[in-house]
C-alpha positions in Angstrom: 114.9 98.7 98.8 112.6 95.9 99.7 110.0 98.1 101.2 109.1 99.7 97.9 108.3 96.3 96.4 105.8 95.6 99.2 103.8 98.8 98.8 100.8 98.7 96.6 100.2 101.3 94.0 97.2 103.6 94.5 94.1 102.3 92.8 91.1 104.7 92.5 88.9 101.8 91.7 89.8 100.0 95.0 89.3 103.2 96.9 85.8 103.6 95.4 85.0 100.0 96.3 86.2 100.4 99.9 84.1 103.6 100.3 81.0 101.8 98.9 81.6 98.9 101.3 81.8 101.3 104.3 78.6 103.0 103.2 76.9 99.7 102.7 77.7 98.7 106.3 76.2 101.8 107.7 79.0 104.4 107.1 80.8 106.4 109.7 78.9 108.0 112.5 79.3 111.5 113.7 81.8 110.9 116.5 83.9 108.3 114.7 86.6 110.8 113.6 87.1 112.1 117.1 87.3 108.5 118.4 89.9 107.6 115.9 92.1 110.6 116.8 91.8 109.9 120.5 92.7 106.3 120.1 95.7 107.2 117.9 96.9 109.5 120.7 96.4 106.8 123.3 98.5 104.4 121.1 101.3 106.7 119.9 101.7 109.2 122.7 103.1 106.8 125.3 105.5 105.3 122.8 106.7 108.7 121.8 107.1 109.8 125.4 109.0 106.7 126.2 111.4 107.2 123.2 111.9 110.9 124.3 112.6 109.7 127.8 115.3 107.3 126.6 116.9 110.1 124.5 116.9 112.4 127.5 118.3 109.7 129.8 121.1 109.0 127.3 121.8 112.8 127.1 122.0 113.0 130.9 124.4 110.1 130.9 126.7 111.7 128.4 126.5 115.3 129.5 125.8 114.9 133.2 
């Protein structure tokens, strides 16, 4: 599969470098985790509801 060729292998050194870079730029603030969770919900929830709506609509068309 082509997708496995694109994925990068986990590199602990790069992770450490990224963490150091985040800390050098001021780090994460107290409410950043909550903000990330809420923004993820705002992005994924409408798409998931739309997909569910399409599935239900197709089920209604087939089973009346």
